[in-house]
N, C-alpha and C positions, 0 to 999 in steps of 0.2 A: 850891500844890496838889500833892499827891503821890499816886501810885497804887501799889498793891501788886502789880500785874501784872508778870510777867516779859516777856522779849522774844519774845512769841508774836504771830501775826497778829491774833488777836481783841483782845489787849491793845493792840497798835499802833493798831488801828482805833478803840478806845475813847479812847485818848489823843488821837488826831486830832480826834475829835468834841468832847471836852472842851476842847481848845485853841481850837477855833472858837467854842464857846459862851462860853468865858472872855473872848474878845476881841470878841465881837459887840456891836454897839450897837443892834441891832433884830432883828426876826425873820429867820431864815436857813432856807433849805431845802436839800434834797439831803443831809441828814446820815444818814438811815436807810439801812441796807444789809442784806446777808445776815446779818451777825453783830451788828448794833446796831439797837435799836429804842427810840425815844423814847416814854415813857409818862407821861401825867398820872396823878395819883392819883385813881382813880374815886370819885365821890360828893362831890367838893369843889367842883364847878362848878355854879353856879346862875345860868344865863344869863351875863351878863358878869361876875358877881360870883364871886370865889374865896373859899370859906368857909375858916375857920381849920382847920388840920390837927390830928390827934391821933396818939398813939403806936400806937393800934390802929384798924383800919378793915377790917372783914370783907369789905365789898363790894370794896374795893381788892385785898385778898388773893386773893379768888376770881378777879378779872380778871387779876391778875399770875400766878397759878398756871397758868392756861391758856397765857399767853404764854411763861412760863418752860418749860413742857413742850414747846411748839413749838420753842423755841431748843434744848432738849436733843435733840430729834429731828433737828436740823440738823447736817450734817457740821462738826465743829469746835466745836459749841456756839455760845453767843452771850451777849450782855449786854443787859439792859433798863436804860435810864437813866431812873429814876423821878423825876418832878418836873419834866418838860420837856414842853411841848406839841409837836405835830407840826411846827410852824413854828419851833421852837427857842426859843420864849418860856419863860423860867424861871418855874415855878410854885412849886417847892419841895415838900418833904414832911417831916413830923414822925414818920413811921412808925418804930417801934423795929426796928432791924435784926435782932436775935435773935428777936423775936416773929414778924416776917415770914418769916424762915428756917424756923422751926418750923411756921408755918401752911402754907406752900407744901409742906413735907414731908408734912403730914397730908392736905392737899387732893389730893395726887397719890398717895394710897394708899401713902405712905411709900416711893415709888420714886425721888423726886428730891430730892437735897440740894443746895441752891444756896449760893453765897457771896454775902453781902450786905455791901457796903462803903459807908459814908457818905463823901461828898466835898463840898467846898465849891466853888462856882463863882460868882464875882462876889457873894460874901456870901450866897448861897442854898444851903441844904442839899439835896443830891440823894442818891439811893441807887443804887448799881450792883449789880444782881442778875445774877450770872453763873451760867449753866447749863453744866455740862460736857456733852460729847457722850455721849449715852446708849448703853449696850451693847445694851439692848433698848428698844423704843419705849415711850415714856411716854404713857399714856392720860389724858385729862382730859375730863370730861363725856361719857364713853362714846365718845370719838372720838380719833383720832390726827391730829396736824397737824405739818407741818414747814415750814421757811422756804424760800420760792422768791423770789429777788430780795429785795424789802423787804416781803414780805407772808407771812402764814401761810396755808397751804392744807391741805385735808384729804388724807390718804394712808392706804391700808390697810396693815395690819401686814405682810402678805406682801411687798408691793412695797417697803416700808421695809427689811425684813430683807434682801431681795435686793440693794438698792442698797448697804447697808452692807457686805455680803459682797464685792460687786464692788469697792468702794473699798479694802477691805483685801486684795484679791488672792485672796480665798477662792474656790475652784472646787469645787463639789459633785462634778463628774464626776471630779476627781482624787483624791477621798478614798478611803480603804480600805473596801472592801465586806465584808472578812472572809471572803470565799469563796475556796476553794482553786482552783488552776489547773485541776485536773481537772474542775471544774464547767463549763468551756467546752465547748460542744457541738461535736461533730466536724463537723457540717454547716456551722456558722458559721465554723469554722477553714478549711474548704475554700473557703467563699465569699471569705474574706480572700485566700486564694491565687489564686482566680479573678480577683479585682480586680487584684491585683499582676501576674499573668500578662498580662491584657488590656492593662495599661498599658505593657508592654514595658520596655526598658532593662535592662541587666545587673544593676544594683543591686536592682531590683524582682524580677527572676527569682531572684536569689540569696536574697532574703528569703523568697520563696515556697517555696523548697526547704528552709528551716530546719525543725527539729523543732518540735512544738507549743509546748513551753515556751520554746524560744529565740525563736520567732516572737512570742509574747506579750510577752516581755521586750523584744525589739527594737522592738516597737510601743508600748512605754512604757505598758503597762496592768498592770504588776506592781509592787506596792509593795515597799519595803525588807523588809517582813515576809514576802514571798513569796506574798502574796495578790493577788487581782484588785482593781483600782480600780473605782469605780462605772462609769466609761466602759467598762472591760473587761466588766463584767457586762451592761451595756446591749447592747454589741455582740456578745458571744459567748455569753451565757447567756440573756438575755431576762427578761421579767417574766411574771406570770400573767395579764396583759391584753395585747391587741395594741398594738404601737407605731404601726402604720400601718393605716388602713382605706381600701382602694382600691376604687372602684366605677367601672365603665365603662358608659356609656349612649350610644346613638346620638344621641338628642336629649334636651333638657331635659325632665324629667318622664317620660321613657320607661322601659321595663323595664330592669332591670339585666342587662347582658350578661355581666359578669364581676365577681366580688367576691373580694377578698383581705383577710381579717381573721382572723388566727390567733394565738392566745396561745401563750406558752411557747417562743418562738423568739428567737434573737438578732437584733438590729437588722440585722446584715449579711445574714442570710437574708431578712428582709423586704425590705430595699432591693434585693437581687438580683432577687427575684421581681417586685416592683412595677416596677422599672426595665425588665425584660424585657416585662412586660405593656404598659407605655406604648409601648415600641418596636414591639411587634407590632400595636398599634392606631394607629400613627402612619404613615399611608400615604405611599408614595413618589410624588412628583410628577415626571413627565418634562417636561423643559424643551425649548423649541424649539431648533433648530440655531442655533449662534452664541453661546450662553451657556456660560461655562466649566464651571460645575457642571451637567452634563447631567441629574442626578437629585438631588433634595433631598427631605427629609421635610417634611410640612406644618408640624410644629413642629421647630425645630432641636434635635437630640438633646441637645447640650450644655446648652442653655437649660432643657429639660425636666428633665434630671437635676439641674441646679443648683437649680431650684425645689424639687425633691423633697428633695435633701440639705440645703439650707438649712432646710427645714421640720423635719427631725429633729435637725439639729446644734444649732440655736439655740432650740429649743423649751424650755418649762418642763417638766422631767421630774419635778417634785414632784406633778403631777396624773396620774391614771390615764387621762385622755382620750387617744385616739390622734391622730395627725396624719391629717386627712381629705384624701384625694386624690380629686377628681372629674374623670373624663376623659370629657367630653361632646363627641362629634364631634371637632372639632379644637381644642377648648378644654380647657385644663388648669387646675384650681383647687386649690391646696394651702393648707390652713388648719391652722395649728399653734397649740397652746396657749401662752399667754404673750405679752405685748405687746412692743413695741420696748424696747430697753434702751440705756443709755450715751449718751443724747442722739440716737439715731438716730430719724428720722422718715421719712415717705414723701417729703418734699421734700428730703432730703439723703442718702438711702440709697446713691446712686451714688458719692458722693465722701467720705462720712463715714468716718473710720478704723474698721476692723473692731472690733466689740465683742462677741466671742462670749460667750454666757451660759455655755456649757459648753466651756471652752477645751481641756481634755484630750480630750473627745470630738471636737471639731472638728479637733484636731491628728491624732487617730487616722484620721479619714476622709480627711484630706489626705495622710497617709503611705500610705494604701492607694490613693491616686489616685482615690478616689470623688468627692472634692470638689476644687474649684479651690484653688490656693494662697490663703492668707488675703488678703482685701482686693480681689480681682479678680473673684470669681465673679459678683457682681451686674453689674459692668461688661460682662462677656462675655455674660451672659444678655440684657441690653438690646441690645447690639450685634448679637448673632446674630439677634434678632427683627427689628430694624430693617432689617438688610441684605436680608431676604426681603420687605420691604415690609409687615410686620406692625406693629401698634401696639406701642409700648414696653410691657413688662409693667407691670401695676398691682400695687404692693406697698404695702399699707396696714394700719394697725391698726384693728380693729373691736371692738365691745363684747365683753367676755369676761374679760380682754382676749385677743384672738387676733391673729395676723398672717396676712393672706390675700394670696397671690400668684396673679395671674390671667394666663395666657398664652393669647392668641387667635391661632390660625394658620389661620383659615378660608380666606383667599384669598391666594395668592402674587401679588406685583406684579412680573410679568416685565419690564415696561418699566422700572420703577425699578431692578431688578437689572442690566439691560443698561446703564442710565444710570450706575450706580455703577461698573460695570466699565470705563467709558471716562474716569473721572476721572484727571487728571494733576496732581500725582504720585499714583501708585496707592495710596500709603499712606493717602491721605485716606479711602478706604473703610474703613480699619481704625481710624480715629481717631473714638472715640465722640462727642467734643465736636462734631467736624465733621459727623458723621452726623446728630446731633440738630438742628443748625442747618439743614442742607440739607433735611432732612425738613420742618422748619417752613417754610422758604422755598418749597418746592414747593406747600404748602397755603395759605400766607398772603401770599406774594410780597414781604414786607418784614420786617426785623428790626433791632433795635438792641441795645445792651448791656443795657439795662434789661429787655428782653423775653428776651434770651438767657440772662441770669444764672440765673433760676430753672429754665429749661429744661435747662441743662447742670449745674445745681446747683453753680455756682461764683460767685465775686465778680464785680462789674461790670467790674473791671479785667481779670480773667482772660477774661471773656466778650468784651470788646472786643479783646483780643489774638487770640482765635480768629477773630473777624470780620475783622480785618485780615489774618490769615494766609490766609483763604479768598479774598482778592482776587487771590492769586497762583495759584489753582487754575483749571484749564481742564477742559472736558468736550468730547470729540471736537474739540479744537482751538480752541474758543471760550471766552471768559471765563465763569466760573460766576457770579460776583457782581460788583456794582458799587455805588458809593455812590449814594444817592438824589439825583439832580439836582433842583434847585429848593428843596432844604431850606435854610433860612437859615443863614448862616455861624456865627451865635451859638447855634445849636441843637446838641445832641449829634448825632454822626454816625449815619447809618442806612444800611442796605444793602438791595439788592433782588436777586433772581435775574434775570439778564439775559434779554431776549427771545430771544437766540440759544440760550441754555441751555434755555429752555422749548421752543424749536423742536426741539432735539435729543431731549428727552424725549417730545414728541408724535410725532416720527418713529419712535422705538423702540417706542412703544405701538402705532402703526399697523403696523409691520413684524411685530410679534409677535401681532397680532390681539387686543390687549387692549382692554377697553371704554374709551370716551372718558373721559379723566381730568376729574374735576370741578374747575373753576377758580373761584376766588373772584370774586364780582361786584365791579364798580367801586364800587358803593355800600358793600358789606361792607368793602372795603379802606379806603375813606374813613372809615367809622365807626371801625374799629379804630385807624387812624392818629390820628384826632382824640382818641379816648379815651385812648390811651397817651401821645401827645405834647402834648396840650393845644391843638392848632391843626391846621388843614388849609387848604391853598391849592390852586388848580388846578395850579400849577407843581409842588408836592410830589406830588400825585396823578399827574400826568403822568410824573414821574420814576420812579414805581413801575410803572405800567401800560404805559409806552412809547407814549403818545399825545400829541397836541398839547394844551396847556393850554386853548385855546379850546373844544375838543371836550368838555371835562370840566366846564365851568361848570354845565351843566344838572344833572349828578349832584349837585353841591353845593347848588344851588338847590332841588332836590327834597328833599334831606335837611333843608334849612332849613324848607321847607314842612311837613315831617313833624314838626318840632319837635326834631329831633336836633341841628342846628347853629344857631348864631346868628352874626351879623356880628361880626368881631373889632374893628371900628372903625366910627365913624359914616359916614365918607366911603367909599363903595364904589368910586369911580372911582380910576384911577391904579394904578401898580405897587405890589405888596406887599399887596394886599387879601387877607384870610384870614378863616376862620371859626374859631369855638371851639365845643366841645361845650356844649350847654345845661346850665346849672347850674354850669359851670366858671368859673374866673376870667377876666375879660376881659384880653386881652393887648394890649400897646402896641407890640410890635415885629413 
């Protein structure tokens, strides 16, 4: 059996599949992938009976045209192995290769030309239908599809084009706008100098003192032809529609106290004005004696600016819609056009490598020190919020698609701030992984690697390393965490915040006149432990809450009576008795 494919990844994958099929003695699975799909010839199966094949089969051609278009819309293209069932059973096909090639071309409005190659496998004739990667998306039946893992899913043309450009390294913001340098607005140029001056450092001050043309060139917004890039136009010239729409309200649904929405200005002008408006409406809080930072803003200024700058730097500039900024009380909501890109989601945005949609624009804002260096802005935004006792920012994709970032700075947690100040080593308070874990422990009292991993957006192994490192941390001279005593040796390790550390936190709350901190009930702790770990015993619960196991049996019996827990074994007496969550598997250890 020979193939005409060269040494390319798709050809290698097809060769692997055909080798497996050629040597298989029965059904085989797991052969389909991003680039290879096994297809029966449609219209030939009648129940368990396989009807004889023919050289032409319009029904099969229509089915294969849609699948071939899907492969063409997939990075690298792909191959349909025609004449094979999903389980690897060889059915064969008699379709004429040239007829099928012409038919797929016609059915895709003459936009897709495939290669069709007959091959023999264990004496059965198959067809390899190879789709090259499309330059423009191929529509079939009024829809676009592309391959995700081993399935075809629908995709809109705009998203597909954007993904293709990103794969090729194409950056819209770096393209030539055709506008001359003198189109740059003097006010926008001054704002660039203002940002550089505010950042300090000799190199920034030197750049701020440059001439207009030299400033633009050194900011890398001038093309070899001597014209502005699109990033340069966005930043220094602007569009005939606003780039940002800022509204300030005291309460949700209240009257607008301030509105900034002006067209025809450079983005730097808009950013400067909106940044100052946010700062003016971000009240200063005076902290009690003893805290290092005697005054703080309700919202950390760096976090607020990062949310704003991310909204404009990574938005989809192909739409005329502005970035909406709602400043309601001490809550900031930034909603920007365009969804997440490059594999970023709300569940990995802290740790995922930066994937700027507009790299040249993002680089410009970083050079002006408006934005954080690439890849650390979100980390710092989250850390700054948590250190004040605020919830971590919510950053998620919503229908549109849009990306919405929400920062809530309603209440400072002064006891928490004092608690963090007494961590030893002091660098722990600057370690975002540690902050997220400690914040969780204060609220839930226990954690393990499986719980910590999605929390810090890292692997289970990395999460376990963080938890082990926290064993060496103290607060006000007492251990911060400890392993959960009573947990079986054959179970994954788990950690709790120590009673002594909780006492330190309670003392700082009392000293600073903070409201009494809400503690999780023993019942809630038992529920969460059982749900996550698959079992709970009085010894395990005692290891978390710092009580004697005998005093906790009633908690577990009450949960059994509520139908939440069930006995883990028939015999209740003796050491090692435990419960399992209802509906879960019964454990024998």
